[in-house]
ZATOR-997247 format. One record per residue (C-alpha): residue number from 1; residue in three letters; chain; x negated, y negated, z negated. Coordinates in steps of 0.5 Angstrom, whole numbers, plus 500, padded with zeros to 3 digits. Layout:
<r><donu>NUM</donu><kero>ALA</kero><torkol>A</torkol><X>X</X><Y>Y</Y><Z>Z</Z></r>
...
***
This chain:
<r><donu>1</donu><kero>MET</kero><torkol>A</torkol><X>500</X><Y>500</Y><Z>500</Z></r>
<r><donu>2</donu><kero>PRO</kero><torkol>A</torkol><X>497</X><Y>493</Y><Z>502</Z></r>
<r><donu>3</donu><kero>ASN</kero><torkol>A</torkol><X>495</X><Y>488</Y><Z>497</Z></r>
<r><donu>4</donu><kero>ARG</kero><torkol>A</torkol><X>500</X><Y>482</Y><Z>497</Z></r>
<r><donu>5</donu><kero>ARG</kero><torkol>A</torkol><X>495</X><Y>478</Y><Z>494</Z></r>
<r><donu>6</donu><kero>SER</kero><torkol>A</torkol><X>489</X><Y>479</Y><Z>499</Z></r>
<r><donu>7</donu><kero>VAL</kero><torkol>A</torkol><X>487</X><Y>473</Y><Z>503</Z></r>
<r><donu>8</donu><kero>PRO</kero><torkol>A</torkol><X>489</X><Y>474</Y><Z>510</Z></r>
<r><donu>9</donu><kero>ARG</kero><torkol>A</torkol><X>483</X><Y>475</Y><Z>515</Z></r>
<r><donu>10</donu><kero>GLY</kero><torkol>A</torkol><X>480</X><Y>469</Y><Z>517</Z></r>
<r><donu>11</donu><kero>THR</kero><torkol>A</torkol><X>482</X><Y>464</Y><Z>512</Z></r>
<r><donu>12</donu><kero>LEU</kero><torkol>A</torkol><X>475</X><Y>463</Y><Z>509</Z></r>
<r><donu>13</donu><kero>ARG</kero><torkol>A</torkol><X>473</X><Y>462</Y><Z>516</Z></r>
<r><donu>14</donu><kero>LEU</kero><torkol>A</torkol><X>478</X><Y>457</Y><Z>518</Z></r>
<r><donu>15</donu><kero>LEU</kero><torkol>A</torkol><X>477</X><Y>453</Y><Z>511</Z></r>
<r><donu>16</donu><kero>SER</kero><torkol>A</torkol><X>470</X><Y>453</Y><Z>512</Z></r>
<r><donu>17</donu><kero>PHE</kero><torkol>A</torkol><X>471</X><Y>450</Y><Z>519</Z></r>
<r><donu>18</donu><kero>CYS</kero><torkol>A</torkol><X>476</X><Y>445</Y><Z>517</Z></r>
<r><donu>19</donu><kero>GLY</kero><torkol>A</torkol><X>471</X><Y>443</Y><Z>511</Z></r>
<r><donu>20</donu><kero>VAL</kero><torkol>A</torkol><X>465</X><Y>442</Y><Z>516</Z></r>
<r><donu>21</donu><kero>THR</kero><torkol>A</torkol><X>469</X><Y>438</Y><Z>521</Z></r>
<r><donu>22</donu><kero>ALA</kero><torkol>A</torkol><X>472</X><Y>434</Y><Z>515</Z></r>
<r><donu>23</donu><kero>ALA</kero><torkol>A</torkol><X>465</X><Y>432</Y><Z>513</Z></r>
<r><donu>24</donu><kero>GLY</kero><torkol>A</torkol><X>463</X><Y>431</Y><Z>521</Z></r>
<r><donu>25</donu><kero>VAL</kero><torkol>A</torkol><X>468</X><Y>426</Y><Z>521</Z></r>
<r><donu>26</donu><kero>LEU</kero><torkol>A</torkol><X>466</X><Y>422</Y><Z>515</Z></r>
<r><donu>27</donu><kero>VAL</kero><torkol>A</torkol><X>459</X><Y>422</Y><Z>517</Z></r>
<r><donu>28</donu><kero>TRP</kero><torkol>A</torkol><X>461</X><Y>420</Y><Z>524</Z></r>
<r><donu>29</donu><kero>ALA</kero><torkol>A</torkol><X>465</X><Y>414</Y><Z>521</Z></r>
<r><donu>30</donu><kero>GLU</kero><torkol>A</torkol><X>459</X><Y>412</Y><Z>516</Z></r>
<r><donu>31</donu><kero>VAL</kero><torkol>A</torkol><X>454</X><Y>412</Y><Z>522</Z></r>
<r><donu>32</donu><kero>VAL</kero><torkol>A</torkol><X>459</X><Y>408</Y><Z>527</Z></r>
<r><donu>33</donu><kero>HIS</kero><torkol>A</torkol><X>460</X><Y>403</Y><Z>521</Z></r>
<r><donu>34</donu><kero>ARG</kero><torkol>A</torkol><X>453</X><Y>402</Y><Z>520</Z></r>
<r><donu>35</donu><kero>ARG</kero><torkol>A</torkol><X>451</X><Y>401</Y><Z>527</Z></r>
<r><donu>36</donu><kero>SER</kero><torkol>A</torkol><X>457</X><Y>396</Y><Z>528</Z></r>
<r><donu>37</donu><kero>SER</kero><torkol>A</torkol><X>455</X><Y>392</Y><Z>522</Z></r>
<r><donu>38</donu><kero>GLY</kero><torkol>A</torkol><X>448</X><Y>390</Y><Z>525</Z></r>
<r><donu>39</donu><kero>ARG</kero><torkol>A</torkol><X>451</X><Y>388</Y><Z>532</Z></r>
<r><donu>40</donu><kero>GLY</kero><torkol>A</torkol><X>453</X><Y>381</Y><Z>535</Z></r>
<r><donu>41</donu><kero>PHE</kero><torkol>A</torkol><X>447</X><Y>377</Y><Z>531</Z></r>
<r><donu>42</donu><kero>PRO</kero><torkol>A</torkol><X>442</X><Y>372</Y><Z>534</Z></r>
<r><donu>43</donu><kero>GLU</kero><torkol>A</torkol><X>435</X><Y>375</Y><Z>534</Z></r>
<r><donu>44</donu><kero>GLY</kero><torkol>A</torkol><X>431</X><Y>373</Y><Z>528</Z></r>
<r><donu>45</donu><kero>THR</kero><torkol>A</torkol><X>437</X><Y>374</Y><Z>523</Z></r>
<r><donu>46</donu><kero>GLY</kero><torkol>A</torkol><X>434</X><Y>379</Y><Z>519</Z></r>
<r><donu>47</donu><kero>THR</kero><torkol>A</torkol><X>432</X><Y>375</Y><Z>513</Z></r>
<r><donu>48</donu><kero>PRO</kero><torkol>A</torkol><X>437</X><Y>372</Y><Z>507</Z></r>
<r><donu>49</donu><kero>PRO</kero><torkol>A</torkol><X>438</X><Y>364</Y><Z>508</Z></r>
<r><donu>50</donu><kero>PRO</kero><torkol>A</torkol><X>433</X><Y>360</Y><Z>506</Z></r>
<r><donu>51</donu><kero>LEU</kero><torkol>A</torkol><X>434</X><Y>357</Y><Z>498</Z></r>
<r><donu>52</donu><kero>GLY</kero><torkol>A</torkol><X>438</X><Y>350</Y><Z>498</Z></r>
<r><donu>53</donu><kero>SER</kero><torkol>A</torkol><X>441</X><Y>352</Y><Z>505</Z></r>
<r><donu>54</donu><kero>ALA</kero><torkol>A</torkol><X>449</X><Y>351</Y><Z>506</Z></r>
<r><donu>55</donu><kero>GLY</kero><torkol>A</torkol><X>453</X><Y>356</Y><Z>509</Z></r>
<r><donu>56</donu><kero>VAL</kero><torkol>A</torkol><X>460</X><Y>359</Y><Z>510</Z></r>
<r><donu>57</donu><kero>ILE</kero><torkol>A</torkol><X>463</X><Y>366</Y><Z>508</Z></r>
<r><donu>58</donu><kero>VAL</kero><torkol>A</torkol><X>469</X><Y>367</Y><Z>512</Z></r>
<r><donu>59</donu><kero>VAL</kero><torkol>A</torkol><X>473</X><Y>373</Y><Z>509</Z></r>
<r><donu>60</donu><kero>LEU</kero><torkol>A</torkol><X>478</X><Y>376</Y><Z>515</Z></r>
<r><donu>61</donu><kero>GLY</kero><torkol>A</torkol><X>485</X><Y>378</Y><Z>512</Z></r>
<r><donu>62</donu><kero>VAL</kero><torkol>A</torkol><X>489</X><Y>384</Y><Z>513</Z></r>
<r><donu>63</donu><kero>ALA</kero><torkol>A</torkol><X>496</X><Y>385</Y><Z>514</Z></r>
<r><donu>64</donu><kero>ASN</kero><torkol>A</torkol><X>499</X><Y>385</Y><Z>507</Z></r>
<r><donu>65</donu><kero>ARG</kero><torkol>A</torkol><X>506</X><Y>386</Y><Z>505</Z></r>
<r><donu>66</donu><kero>GLY</kero><torkol>A</torkol><X>506</X><Y>385</Y><Z>497</Z></r>
<r><donu>67</donu><kero>GLN</kero><torkol>A</torkol><X>505</X><Y>379</Y><Z>493</Z></r>
<r><donu>68</donu><kero>ARG</kero><torkol>A</torkol><X>498</X><Y>382</Y><Z>491</Z></r>
<r><donu>69</donu><kero>ALA</kero><torkol>A</torkol><X>492</X><Y>383</Y><Z>495</Z></r>
<r><donu>70</donu><kero>ASN</kero><torkol>A</torkol><X>492</X><Y>390</Y><Z>498</Z></r>
<r><donu>71</donu><kero>LEU</kero><torkol>A</torkol><X>486</X><Y>395</Y><Z>498</Z></r>
<r><donu>72</donu><kero>VAL</kero><torkol>A</torkol><X>483</X><Y>393</Y><Z>504</Z></r>
<r><donu>73</donu><kero>ASN</kero><torkol>A</torkol><X>484</X><Y>386</Y><Z>502</Z></r>
<r><donu>74</donu><kero>ARG</kero><torkol>A</torkol><X>481</X><Y>387</Y><Z>495</Z></r>
<r><donu>75</donu><kero>TRP</kero><torkol>A</torkol><X>475</X><Y>390</Y><Z>499</Z></r>
<r><donu>76</donu><kero>ARG</kero><torkol>A</torkol><X>474</X><Y>385</Y><Z>503</Z></r>
<r><donu>77</donu><kero>ALA</kero><torkol>A</torkol><X>474</X><Y>380</Y><Z>498</Z></r>
<r><donu>78</donu><kero>ARG</kero><torkol>A</torkol><X>468</X><Y>384</Y><Z>494</Z></r>
<r><donu>79</donu><kero>MET</kero><torkol>A</torkol><X>464</X><Y>384</Y><Z>500</Z></r>
<r><donu>80</donu><kero>ALA</kero><torkol>A</torkol><X>465</X><Y>377</Y><Z>501</Z></r>
<r><donu>81</donu><kero>LEU</kero><torkol>A</torkol><X>462</X><Y>376</Y><Z>494</Z></r>
<r><donu>82</donu><kero>ARG</kero><torkol>A</torkol><X>456</X><Y>381</Y><Z>494</Z></r>
<r><donu>83</donu><kero>SER</kero><torkol>A</torkol><X>454</X><Y>377</Y><Z>501</Z></r>
<r><donu>84</donu><kero>VAL</kero><torkol>A</torkol><X>453</X><Y>370</Y><Z>497</Z></r>
<r><donu>85</donu><kero>PRO</kero><torkol>A</torkol><X>446</X><Y>369</Y><Z>498</Z></r>
<r><donu>86</donu><kero>VAL</kero><torkol>A</torkol><X>442</X><Y>367</Y><Z>492</Z></r>
<r><donu>87</donu><kero>GLY</kero><torkol>A</torkol><X>440</X><Y>360</Y><Z>492</Z></r>
<r><donu>88</donu><kero>ALA</kero><torkol>A</torkol><X>444</X><Y>358</Y><Z>497</Z></r>
<r><donu>89</donu><kero>LEU</kero><torkol>A</torkol><X>450</X><Y>353</Y><Z>497</Z></r>
<r><donu>90</donu><kero>THR</kero><torkol>A</torkol><X>456</X><Y>357</Y><Z>499</Z></r>
<r><donu>91</donu><kero>THR</kero><torkol>A</torkol><X>463</X><Y>356</Y><Z>501</Z></r>
<r><donu>92</donu><kero>ILE</kero><torkol>A</torkol><X>468</X><Y>362</Y><Z>502</Z></r>
<r><donu>93</donu><kero>VAL</kero><torkol>A</torkol><X>474</X><Y>361</Y><Z>507</Z></r>
<r><donu>94</donu><kero>THR</kero><torkol>A</torkol><X>479</X><Y>366</Y><Z>507</Z></r>
<r><donu>95</donu><kero>SER</kero><torkol>A</torkol><X>483</X><Y>366</Y><Z>513</Z></r>
<r><donu>96</donu><kero>GLY</kero><torkol>A</torkol><X>490</X><Y>370</Y><Z>515</Z></r>
<r><donu>97</donu><kero>GLY</kero><torkol>A</torkol><X>497</X><Y>368</Y><Z>515</Z></r>
<r><donu>98</donu><kero>ALA</kero><torkol>A</torkol><X>504</X><Y>371</Y><Z>512</Z></r>
<r><donu>99</donu><kero>VAL</kero><torkol>A</torkol><X>504</X><Y>376</Y><Z>517</Z></r>
<r><donu>100</donu><kero>ARG</kero><torkol>A</torkol><X>508</X><Y>382</Y><Z>514</Z></r>
<r><donu>101</donu><kero>GLY</kero><torkol>A</torkol><X>509</X><Y>379</Y><Z>507</Z></r>
<r><donu>102</donu><kero>PRO</kero><torkol>A</torkol><X>511</X><Y>372</Y><Z>504</Z></r>
<r><donu>103</donu><kero>VAL</kero><torkol>A</torkol><X>505</X><Y>370</Y><Z>502</Z></r>
<r><donu>104</donu><kero>PRO</kero><torkol>A</torkol><X>499</X><Y>368</Y><Z>506</Z></r>
<r><donu>105</donu><kero>GLU</kero><torkol>A</torkol><X>493</X><Y>373</Y><Z>506</Z></r>
<r><donu>106</donu><kero>ALA</kero><torkol>A</torkol><X>488</X><Y>368</Y><Z>505</Z></r>
<r><donu>107</donu><kero>THR</kero><torkol>A</torkol><X>492</X><Y>366</Y><Z>499</Z></r>
<r><donu>108</donu><kero>LEU</kero><torkol>A</torkol><X>492</X><Y>373</Y><Z>496</Z></r>
<r><donu>109</donu><kero>VAL</kero><torkol>A</torkol><X>484</X><Y>374</Y><Z>498</Z></r>
<r><donu>110</donu><kero>ALA</kero><torkol>A</torkol><X>483</X><Y>367</Y><Z>494</Z></r>
<r><donu>111</donu><kero>ARG</kero><torkol>A</torkol><X>487</X><Y>369</Y><Z>488</Z></r>
<r><donu>112</donu><kero>HIS</kero><torkol>A</torkol><X>483</X><Y>376</Y><Z>488</Z></r>
<r><donu>113</donu><kero>LEU</kero><torkol>A</torkol><X>477</X><Y>372</Y><Z>488</Z></r>
<r><donu>114</donu><kero>ARG</kero><torkol>A</torkol><X>478</X><Y>367</Y><Z>483</Z></r>
<r><donu>115</donu><kero>ASP</kero><torkol>A</torkol><X>482</X><Y>371</Y><Z>478</Z></r>
<r><donu>116</donu><kero>VAL</kero><torkol>A</torkol><X>479</X><Y>378</Y><Z>479</Z></r>
<r><donu>117</donu><kero>LEU</kero><torkol>A</torkol><X>472</X><Y>377</Y><Z>481</Z></r>
<r><donu>118</donu><kero>LEU</kero><torkol>A</torkol><X>471</X><Y>370</Y><Z>478</Z></r>
<r><donu>119</donu><kero>TRP</kero><torkol>A</torkol><X>468</X><Y>366</Y><Z>484</Z></r>
<r><donu>120</donu><kero>ARG</kero><torkol>A</torkol><X>467</X><Y>359</Y><Z>482</Z></r>
<r><donu>121</donu><kero>GLY</kero><torkol>A</torkol><X>465</X><Y>356</Y><Z>488</Z></r>
<r><donu>122</donu><kero>PRO</kero><torkol>A</torkol><X>468</X><Y>352</Y><Z>493</Z></r>
<r><donu>123</donu><kero>LEU</kero><torkol>A</torkol><X>474</X><Y>356</Y><Z>496</Z></r>
<r><donu>124</donu><kero>VAL</kero><torkol>A</torkol><X>478</X><Y>354</Y><Z>502</Z></r>
<r><donu>125</donu><kero>GLU</kero><torkol>A</torkol><X>484</X><Y>357</Y><Z>505</Z></r>
<r><donu>126</donu><kero>GLU</kero><torkol>A</torkol><X>486</X><Y>358</Y><Z>512</Z></r>
<r><donu>127</donu><kero>THR</kero><torkol>A</torkol><X>494</X><Y>360</Y><Z>512</Z></r>
<r><donu>128</donu><kero>THR</kero><torkol>A</torkol><X>496</X><Y>360</Y><Z>519</Z></r>
<r><donu>129</donu><kero>SER</kero><torkol>A</torkol><X>492</X><Y>365</Y><Z>523</Z></r>
<r><donu>130</donu><kero>ARG</kero><torkol>A</torkol><X>496</X><Y>371</Y><Z>526</Z></r>
<r><donu>131</donu><kero>SER</kero><torkol>A</torkol><X>490</X><Y>375</Y><Z>529</Z></r>
<r><donu>132</donu><kero>THR</kero><torkol>A</torkol><X>483</X><Y>375</Y><Z>529</Z></r>
<r><donu>133</donu><kero>TRP</kero><torkol>A</torkol><X>482</X><Y>370</Y><Z>535</Z></r>
<r><donu>134</donu><kero>ASN</kero><torkol>A</torkol><X>486</X><Y>365</Y><Z>530</Z></r>
<r><donu>135</donu><kero>ASN</kero><torkol>A</torkol><X>482</X><Y>367</Y><Z>524</Z></r>
<r><donu>136</donu><kero>VAL</kero><torkol>A</torkol><X>476</X><Y>365</Y><Z>528</Z></r>
<r><donu>137</donu><kero>ALA</kero><torkol>A</torkol><X>479</X><Y>359</Y><Z>532</Z></r>
<r><donu>138</donu><kero>ASN</kero><torkol>A</torkol><X>482</X><Y>356</Y><Z>526</Z></r>
<r><donu>139</donu><kero>VAL</kero><torkol>A</torkol><X>476</X><Y>356</Y><Z>521</Z></r>
<r><donu>140</donu><kero>ILE</kero><torkol>A</torkol><X>472</X><Y>353</Y><Z>526</Z></r>
<r><donu>141</donu><kero>PRO</kero><torkol>A</torkol><X>472</X><Y>346</Y><Z>523</Z></r>
<r><donu>142</donu><kero>GLU</kero><torkol>A</torkol><X>469</X><Y>349</Y><Z>516</Z></r>
<r><donu>143</donu><kero>LEU</kero><torkol>A</torkol><X>464</X><Y>352</Y><Z>520</Z></r>
<r><donu>144</donu><kero>GLU</kero><torkol>A</torkol><X>461</X><Y>345</Y><Z>524</Z></r>
<r><donu>145</donu><kero>ASP</kero><torkol>A</torkol><X>456</X><Y>343</Y><Z>518</Z></r>
<r><donu>146</donu><kero>ALA</kero><torkol>A</torkol><X>454</X><Y>350</Y><Z>516</Z></r>
<r><donu>147</donu><kero>ASP</kero><torkol>A</torkol><X>447</X><Y>352</Y><Z>516</Z></r>
<r><donu>148</donu><kero>TRP</kero><torkol>A</torkol><X>449</X><Y>359</Y><Z>517</Z></r>
<r><donu>149</donu><kero>ILE</kero><torkol>A</torkol><X>455</X><Y>363</Y><Z>517</Z></r>
<r><donu>150</donu><kero>MET</kero><torkol>A</torkol><X>458</X><Y>370</Y><Z>515</Z></r>
<r><donu>151</donu><kero>LEU</kero><torkol>A</torkol><X>464</X><Y>373</Y><Z>518</Z></r>
<r><donu>152</donu><kero>VAL</kero><torkol>A</torkol><X>466</X><Y>378</Y><Z>513</Z></r>
<r><donu>153</donu><kero>SER</kero><torkol>A</torkol><X>471</X><Y>385</Y><Z>514</Z></r>
<r><donu>154</donu><kero>ASN</kero><torkol>A</torkol><X>470</X><Y>392</Y><Z>515</Z></r>
<r><donu>155</donu><kero>SER</kero><torkol>A</torkol><X>464</X><Y>393</Y><Z>520</Z></r>
<r><donu>156</donu><kero>LEU</kero><torkol>A</torkol><X>468</X><Y>394</Y><Z>526</Z></r>
<r><donu>157</donu><kero>HIS</kero><torkol>A</torkol><X>473</X><Y>388</Y><Z>525</Z></r>
<r><donu>158</donu><kero>ALA</kero><torkol>A</torkol><X>467</X><Y>383</Y><Z>523</Z></r>
<r><donu>159</donu><kero>GLU</kero><torkol>A</torkol><X>464</X><Y>385</Y><Z>529</Z></r>
<r><donu>160</donu><kero>LYS</kero><torkol>A</torkol><X>470</X><Y>384</Y><Z>534</Z></r>
<r><donu>161</donu><kero>ALA</kero><torkol>A</torkol><X>471</X><Y>377</Y><Z>530</Z></r>
<r><donu>162</donu><kero>ARG</kero><torkol>A</torkol><X>463</X><Y>375</Y><Z>532</Z></r>
<r><donu>163</donu><kero>VAL</kero><torkol>A</torkol><X>465</X><Y>377</Y><Z>539</Z></r>
<r><donu>164</donu><kero>TYR</kero><torkol>A</torkol><X>470</X><Y>372</Y><Z>539</Z></r>
<r><donu>165</donu><kero>LEU</kero><torkol>A</torkol><X>466</X><Y>366</Y><Z>535</Z></r>
<r><donu>166</donu><kero>ARG</kero><torkol>A</torkol><X>461</X><Y>368</Y><Z>541</Z></r>
<r><donu>167</donu><kero>ARG</kero><torkol>A</torkol><X>466</X><Y>367</Y><Z>546</Z></r>
<r><donu>168</donu><kero>GLN</kero><torkol>A</torkol><X>469</X><Y>361</Y><Z>543</Z></r>
<r><donu>169</donu><kero>ARG</kero><torkol>A</torkol><X>463</X><Y>357</Y><Z>540</Z></r>
<r><donu>170</donu><kero>PRO</kero><torkol>A</torkol><X>457</X><Y>360</Y><Z>542</Z></r>
<r><donu>171</donu><kero>ASP</kero><torkol>A</torkol><X>453</X><Y>354</Y><Z>538</Z></r>
<r><donu>172</donu><kero>LEU</kero><torkol>A</torkol><X>456</X><Y>357</Y><Z>532</Z></r>
<r><donu>173</donu><kero>ALA</kero><torkol>A</torkol><X>455</X><Y>364</Y><Z>534</Z></r>
<r><donu>174</donu><kero>ASP</kero><torkol>A</torkol><X>447</X><Y>362</Y><Z>534</Z></r>
<r><donu>175</donu><kero>ARG</kero><torkol>A</torkol><X>448</X><Y>361</Y><Z>526</Z></r>
<r><donu>176</donu><kero>LEU</kero><torkol>A</torkol><X>451</X><Y>368</Y><Z>524</Z></r>
<r><donu>177</donu><kero>VAL</kero><torkol>A</torkol><X>447</X><Y>372</Y><Z>519</Z></r>
<r><donu>178</donu><kero>ARG</kero><torkol>A</torkol><X>449</X><Y>379</Y><Z>517</Z></r>
<r><donu>179</donu><kero>ALA</kero><torkol>A</torkol><X>454</X><Y>380</Y><Z>511</Z></r>
<r><donu>180</donu><kero>ALA</kero><torkol>A</torkol><X>454</X><Y>385</Y><Z>506</Z></r>
<r><donu>181</donu><kero>ASP</kero><torkol>A</torkol><X>459</X><Y>389</Y><Z>509</Z></r>
<r><donu>182</donu><kero>TYR</kero><torkol>A</torkol><X>457</X><Y>396</Y><Z>510</Z></r>
<r><donu>183</donu><kero>ARG</kero><torkol>A</torkol><X>455</X><Y>400</Y><Z>504</Z></r>
<r><donu>184</donu><kero>VAL</kero><torkol>A</torkol><X>454</X><Y>408</Y><Z>505</Z></r>
<r><donu>185</donu><kero>GLY</kero><torkol>A</torkol><X>460</X><Y>412</Y><Z>501</Z></r>
<r><donu>186</donu><kero>GLU</kero><torkol>A</torkol><X>464</X><Y>406</Y><Z>500</Z></r>
<r><donu>187</donu><kero>MET</kero><torkol>A</torkol><X>472</X><Y>407</Y><Z>502</Z></r>
<r><donu>188</donu><kero>THR</kero><torkol>A</torkol><X>470</X><Y>413</Y><Z>505</Z></r>
<r><donu>189</donu><kero>LEU</kero><torkol>A</torkol><X>476</X><Y>417</Y><Z>506</Z></r>
<r><donu>190</donu><kero>ILE</kero><torkol>A</torkol><X>479</X><Y>410</Y><Z>510</Z></r>
<r><donu>191</donu><kero>LYS</kero><torkol>A</torkol><X>473</X><Y>409</Y><Z>515</Z></r>
<r><donu>192</donu><kero>PRO</kero><torkol>A</torkol><X>475</X><Y>414</Y><Z>520</Z></r>
<r><donu>193</donu><kero>ILE</kero><torkol>A</torkol><X>482</X><Y>411</Y><Z>521</Z></r>
<r><donu>194</donu><kero>LEU</kero><torkol>A</torkol><X>478</X><Y>404</Y><Z>521</Z></r>
<r><donu>195</donu><kero>THR</kero><torkol>A</torkol><X>473</X><Y>407</Y><Z>526</Z></r>
<r><donu>196</donu><kero>VAL</kero><torkol>A</torkol><X>478</X><Y>409</Y><Z>531</Z></r>
<r><donu>197</donu><kero>ILE</kero><torkol>A</torkol><X>482</X><Y>403</Y><Z>531</Z></r>
<r><donu>198</donu><kero>GLY</kero><torkol>A</torkol><X>476</X><Y>399</Y><Z>531</Z></r>
<r><donu>199</donu><kero>LEU</kero><torkol>A</torkol><X>473</X><Y>402</Y><Z>537</Z></r>
<r><donu>200</donu><kero>LEU</kero><torkol>A</torkol><X>479</X><Y>402</Y><Z>541</Z></r>
<r><donu>201</donu><kero>LYS</kero><torkol>A</torkol><X>479</X><Y>394</Y><Z>540</Z></r>
<r><donu>202</donu><kero>LEU</kero><torkol>A</torkol><X>472</X><Y>393</Y><Z>542</Z></r>
<r><donu>203</donu><kero>ARG</kero><torkol>A</torkol><X>473</X><Y>397</Y><Z>548</Z></r>
<r><donu>204</donu><kero>THR</kero><torkol>A</torkol><X>479</X><Y>392</Y><Z>550</Z></r>
<r><donu>205</donu><kero>LEU</kero><torkol>A</torkol><X>474</X><Y>386</Y><Z>549</Z></r>
<r><donu>206</donu><kero>ARG</kero><torkol>A</torkol><X>469</X><Y>389</Y><Z>553</Z></r>
***
C-alpha cells in the first residue's frame, strides 16, 4: 500500500528549480539597478561635491493613495537624506502632485523627511507634477543656481529623470552628480518589479 505522506516524485527538483530561478531574478535586478545608478552623468562626477558648494537634491515622488508616505516614497526620502554631502549646502526639493490621492506626493515625502527623518535643512515642495517629465521641468527654477544636482529615486527611474533633464536643459545636466540611490540588498523583493517597469520605460525613450 503506497505511503500517502510521501512527497510526489519530482517535488524536490521543482522546489530547487524555483529557488534557483528566484535567486537568479533577484541577483539580476540588483545588477541592473547597480549599473543604472552609474549612468547618465557627465565625466568627472565620481567625487563628492566640494566643501562649501551649494546643491539641490530632487526627490521624485511616486503615486500615493493615502495621507502618509507609502513604502516607496519613504524609501526615496531615505535615499535623499543619505545622499546629502558632508560640508555642502544642500536644499532638498520634493516633487510630485496629487496623482492618486488627496495629498501631493511632494508633501507626503516632505513630511516624512521633516517629521520622521528629522531633516532640518532647506526643503522645497513642488506639488503640481503628474509625470516624470513634469517632475524635471517643474523643478528647473530651483536648479538654476545650483553648483551640483542629484535626482533621487530608485535607480532606473532616476536614470530616466536624468535623460529628461539632459533633453530639457543640457547645461543643468552637466551639473549632475551621483546620489546614494543604490544599496545592495535594499528593497530586494520589489526590485524585480521596478526593474521590469524601468527597463520598459527606458526602452521607449531610446
